[in-house]
C-alpha positions in Angstrom: -1.4 10.6 -31.5 -4.1 11.9 -29.1 -6.3 9.8 -26.8 -9.5 11.0 -25.1 -11.5 9.5 -22.3 -15.0 10.7 -21.2 -15.0 12.9 -18.1 -11.2 13.4 -18.3 -10.3 16.9 -19.2 -6.6 17.5 -18.4 -4.5 17.4 -21.5 -1.2 15.7 -20.8 1.9 15.1 -22.9 3.6 11.7 -22.6 5.2 8.8 -24.3 3.4 5.5 -25.1 3.6 2.1 -26.7 0.7 1.7 -29.2 1.3 -1.9 -30.1 3.6 -4.9 -29.1 6.4 -3.7 -31.4 8.3 -2.3 -28.4 8.5 1.2 -29.8 7.6 4.2 -27.6 6.2 7.3 -29.4 5.0 10.7 -28.3 1.4 10.5 -27.1 -1.1 13.1 -25.9 -3.9 12.0 -23.6 -6.4 13.1 -21.0 -6.3 12.7 -17.2 -9.0 13.3 -14.7 -9.4 16.6 -12.9 -8.0 16.8 -9.4 -10.7 15.4 -7.0 -11.2 16.1 -3.3 -8.9 13.1 -2.4 -6.3 13.7 -5.1 -3.1 15.5 -5.6 -1.8 16.7 -9.0 1.9 16.1 -9.5 4.2 17.7 -12.0 6.4 14.7 -12.9 10.1 15.5 -13.0 11.6 12.1 -13.1 10.5 8.5 -13.9 12.6 5.4 -13.5 12.6 2.6 -16.1 11.9 -0.9 -14.7 12.3 -4.2 -16.5 8.6 -4.7 -16.0 8.0 -1.8 -18.4 9.5 -4.0 -21.2 7.2 -6.9 -20.4 4.1 -4.7 -20.7 5.3 -2.7 -23.7 5.8 -5.9 -25.7 2.8 -7.6 -24.2 5.0 -10.5 -23.0 2.5 -11.3 -20.2 -0.5 -11.2 -22.6 -2.5 -8.6 -20.7 -1.3 -5.2 -22.0 -4.0 -2.6 -22.8 -2.9 -0.3 -25.6 -2.1 2.5 -25.7 0.2 2.0 -22.8 2.0 4.8 -20.9 4.5 3.0 -18.7 6.3 4.1 -15.6 5.9 3.4 -11.9 8.9 5.0 -10.4 7.7 8.6 -10.3 9.0 11.6 -8.5 7.8 15.2 -8.8 6.3 18.2 -7.1 2.7 18.7 -6.0 0.9 21.5 -7.9 -2.7 21.0 -6.6 -4.3 19.3 -3.6 -7.9 18.2 -3.1 -10.1 19.7 -0.3 -9.8 16.6 1.9 -6.1 16.2 1.6 -4.4 17.1 4.9 -0.9 15.7 5.0 0.3 17.0 1.6 0.5 20.5 0.2 1.5 22.3 -2.9 5.2 22.3 -3.4 5.9 19.0 -1.6 8.3 16.6 -3.2 6.6 13.3 -3.5 6.7 9.9 -5.2 4.3 7.4 -6.7 5.2 3.8 -7.1 3.4 0.7 -8.4 0.0 1.3 -6.9 -2.9 3.5 -8.1 -5.9 2.0 -6.3 -7.2 -0.9 -4.1 -10.5 -1.7 -2.5 -9.5 0.1 0.8 -11.8 -2.2 2.9 -10.3 -5.7 2.9 -8.0 -6.9 5.7 -4.9 -6.3 3.6 -5.9 -2.7 2.9 -6.7 -2.1 6.5 -3.2 -3.3 7.4 -1.7 -1.1 4.7 -0.8 -4.2 2.6 -2.6 -2.7 -0.4 -0.2 -4.6 -2.7 -1.9 -7.9 -1.8 -5.5 -6.6 -2.2 -7.4 -8.7 -4.7 -8.7 -5.5 -6.3 -5.3 -3.8 -6.4 -4.7 -1.7 -9.5 -1.4 -0.7 -11.0 -0.1 2.8 -11.8 -0.2 1.8 -15.4 -2.1 -0.8 -17.3 -4.6 -0.9 -14.4 -8.2 0.2 -14.0 -8.9 3.1 -11.7 -12.0 3.5 -9.5 -13.8 5.5 -12.2 -13.3 2.8 -14.8 -10.5 4.5 -16.7 -7.3 2.8 -17.7 -4.3 4.0 -15.7 -1.4 5.8 -17.4 2.0 5.9 -15.8 5.0 8.2 -15.4 6.3 8.4 -18.9 4.4 11.7 -18.9 4.4 15.3 -17.7 1.7 15.2 -15.1 -0.1 12.7 -12.8 -3.3 12.9 -10.8 -3.0 10.4 -7.9 -5.2 9.5 -4.9 -3.6 10.7 -1.7 -3.5 7.2 -0.3 -0.9 6.2 -2.9 1.5 9.1 -2.6 4.6 9.2 -0.4 6.8 12.1 0.7 10.4 12.2 -0.5 12.7 13.3 2.3 14.3 16.7 1.7 17.9 15.4 1.4 17.2 12.9 -1.4 17.6 14.0 -5.0 14.4 13.3 -6.9 16.2 11.7 -9.9 18.2 9.1 -7.9 15.2 8.5 -5.5 12.8 7.7 -8.2 13.7 3.9 -8.6 13.3 3.5 -4.8 9.5 3.5 -5.6 9.9 0.1 -7.1 13.4 -1.4 -6.7 13.8 0.1 -3.2 10.5 -1.1 -1.8 10.7 -4.5 -3.5 13.9 -5.1 -1.5 12.9 -3.3 1.7 9.5 -5.1 2.2 10.9 -8.7 2.6 13.8 -7.4 4.7 11.2 -5.9 7.1 8.8 -8.9 7.0 11.6 -11.4 7.7 13.4 -9.4 10.4 16.5 -8.9 8.3 17.3 -5.7 10.2 19.2 -7.3 13.1 22.8 -6.0 13.0 25.4 -8.6 12.8 23.3 -11.1 10.8 24.5 -12.3 7.5 22.6 -11.4 4.3 23.3 -12.9 0.8 22.2 -10.9 -2.3 22.0 -12.9 -5.5 22.5 -10.7 -8.5 24.0 -7.2 -8.6 21.5 -5.2 -10.7 18.8 -2.7 -10.1 17.4 -4.5 -7.1 20.7 -6.1 -5.9 22.7 -2.9 -5.6 19.9 -1.4 -3.4 19.8 -4.5 -1.3 23.5 -4.2 -0.6 23.0 -0.5 0.4 20.1 -1.4 2.7 22.0 -4.3 4.3 25.0 -2.2 5.1 22.9 0.7 6.5 21.2 -1.8 8.8 24.5 -3.3 10.1 24.3 -6.6 8.2 27.3 -8.6 6.9 26.5 -8.6 3.2 27.6 -11.2 0.6 27.0 -10.7 -3.1 26.5 -13.8 -5.1 26.9 -13.5 -8.9 27.7 -15.4 -12.0 30.0 -12.6 -13.2 33.5 -12.2 -11.7 33.6 -8.7 -13.1 31.0 -7.7 -10.4 33.4 -8.4 -7.5 35.2 -5.0 -7.5 32.0 -3.1 -7.8 30.3 -5.1 -5.0 33.1 -4.9 -2.5 35.1 -1.8 -3.3 32.4 0.6 -4.3 29.2 -0.7 -2.7 30.9 -2.0 0.4 29.8 -5.6 0.4 31.8 -7.7 2.9 32.2 -10.7 0.6 31.7 -11.8 -3.0 30.9 -15.4 -4.2 31.2 -16.5 -7.8 28.2 -18.8 -8.0 29.7 -20.7 -11.0 32.7 -21.8 -8.8 31.6 -24.9 -6.8 34.6 -24.6 -4.4 33.7 -21.1 -3.4 30.0 -22.0 -2.9 30.9 -25.1 -0.9 33.3 -23.1 1.4 30.4 -20.8 2.4 27.8 -23.5 3.0 25.6 -22.9 6.0 26.9 -19.3 6.6 24.1 -17.0 5.7 21.0 -16.2 7.7 19.0 -14.7 4.8 19.2 -14.5 1.0 17.5 -12.1 -1.4 17.4 -13.6 -4.9 16.9 -10.7 -7.3 17.7 -12.6 -10.6 14.9 -12.6 -13.1 16.1 -15.5 -15.3 15.5 -19.2 -14.4 18.3 -20.8 -12.3 18.7 -23.7 -9.9 18.0 -22.8 -6.3 19.8 -25.8 -4.8 23.3 -24.3 -4.6 21.9 -21.1 -3.2 19.9 -22.9 -0.5 23.0 -24.7 0.6 24.5 -21.3 1.6 21.8 -20.8 4.2 22.1 -21.8 7.9 19.6 -24.1 9.4 16.2 -22.4 9.5 17.5 -19.8 7.0 15.2 -17.9 4.6 15.5 -17.4 0.9 13.2 -14.7 -0.6 12.6 -14.7 -4.4 12.2 -11.2 -5.9 12.7 -11.9 -9.6 10.0 -13.2 -12.0 11.6 -15.6 -14.5 9.5 -16.6 -17.5 10.4 -20.3 -16.9 10.1 -22.3 -13.7 13.1 -22.6 -11.4 14.6 -25.9 -10.1 13.8 -26.3 -6.4 15.4 -29.5 -4.9 13.8 -30.8 -1.7 16.8 -32.1 0.2 18.4 -28.7 1.0 15.0 -27.7 2.4 14.5 -30.8 4.4 18.0 -31.1 5.9 18.2 -27.4 6.7 14.6 -26.7 7.8 14.9 -23.8 5.4 12.1 -21.8 3.9 11.6 -20.3 0.4 9.1 -17.6 -0.3 8.4 -14.8 -2.7 7.7 -11.1 -2.2 6.0 -8.4 -4.2 6.5 -4.7 -3.8 5.3 -3.3 -0.4 2.3 -1.5 0.8 2.0 2.2 1.3 3.1 2.4 5.0 6.1 0.3 4.2 6.9 2.5 1.2 6.9 5.6 3.3 9.0 3.9 6.0 11.5 2.8 3.3 11.8 6.4 1.9 12.3 7.8 5.4 15.1 5.2 6.0 16.7 6.2 2.8 16.5 9.9 3.9 18.2 9.0 7.2 21.0 7.0 5.6 21.2 9.0 2.3 20.4 5.9 0.3 19.7 6.4 -3.4 19.9 4.3 -6.5 22.8 4.5 -8.9 21.3 5.8 -12.1 21.9 6.9 -15.7 19.8 10.0 -16.4 18.4 10.2 -19.9 16.1 12.5 -21.9 12.8 11.2 -23.3 14.1 11.0 -26.8 16.5 8.3 -25.6 13.7 6.1 -24.2 13.8 3.5 -27.1 17.5 3.1 -27.0 17.4 2.8 -23.2 14.8 0.0 -23.5 17.0 -1.9 -25.9 19.9 -1.5 -23.5 17.7 -2.4 -20.5 16.7 -5.7 -22.2 20.4 -6.5 -22.3 21.0 -5.4 -18.7 23.3 -2.7 -20.1 22.8 -0.2 -17.4 24.3 0.6 -14.0 21.9 0.3 -12.4 18.7 2.1 -13.4 17.7 4.4 -16.2 15.8 7.4 -15.1 14.0 9.7 -17.5 14.4 13.4 -17.0 10.8 14.1 -17.9 11.0 17.9 -17.5 14.0 18.2 -19.8 12.2 17.9 -23.0 8.8 18.4 -24.6 7.2 16.3 -27.3 7.7 19.0 -30.0 
């Protein structure tokens, strides 16, 4: 299928959802020409996020079809606009969740574009010219310079791609809540796409890291391979009780509804729990653990652009990447089925350049 948009003249091959069936099919569409503030990126890799499934199937009720998903994009710049100074042809770069924002509000001025009321997503958003944004399940992207980050030379572009969503989603609250102080104790609930990156960041920053999971099978992975200092089986009340009031911070990455009471009990007085998952159903939040521990619970979205570049630079310094399963585009539908079952360790990444549509 081919889609056209007025004033967009670049023909691009990609893969799209055309309806809520969940199926991805080859799709040819048009992107805008490179403007004075833009860079054109040859997409090499694109990570697959669980958010992609929600949009593909219209589970949040706001999908605009046809939908080209993908907001964990890495590639190489092939063209730069005349006003672009800090990026050049040949640079290895990434694009995450953001495509546009108002640029004038207080959030944008503080490089918290992710909280701008007019923030637009890399796909299923509306760009400044009124066009619908299309994501990284495609061969080429034209992006405004504001929303492009440099990928450090030492990082492989395939394993770095999920950092543009999973990585920054973990890093942003760690920075905001001062979770970078060596020796402090961090708990990570869930050992998936976000959780395994949280463990890596925690260890790189000198934290004592405890993984909290419902699955005993994750213990060896958490401690022996990822280097977590401790593992708690959250379904074992005795284990949970033995670690009450021991953690300074907790990052909860789980995206299904669960009770927060037992998790809150793990925090020290004035400890902080940050929710990163987005369950469809409300979670149970008892008041007594909050009152008796003077604890706080908050949520966090992905970060702004300055934070995202800072995160990438930290990953370059400590050689932090995501654990991935690299696939070709013709495996996207099977990967989506497996992703829905959490059958991946820990992120699917599409090798976009490996295969054409024909």
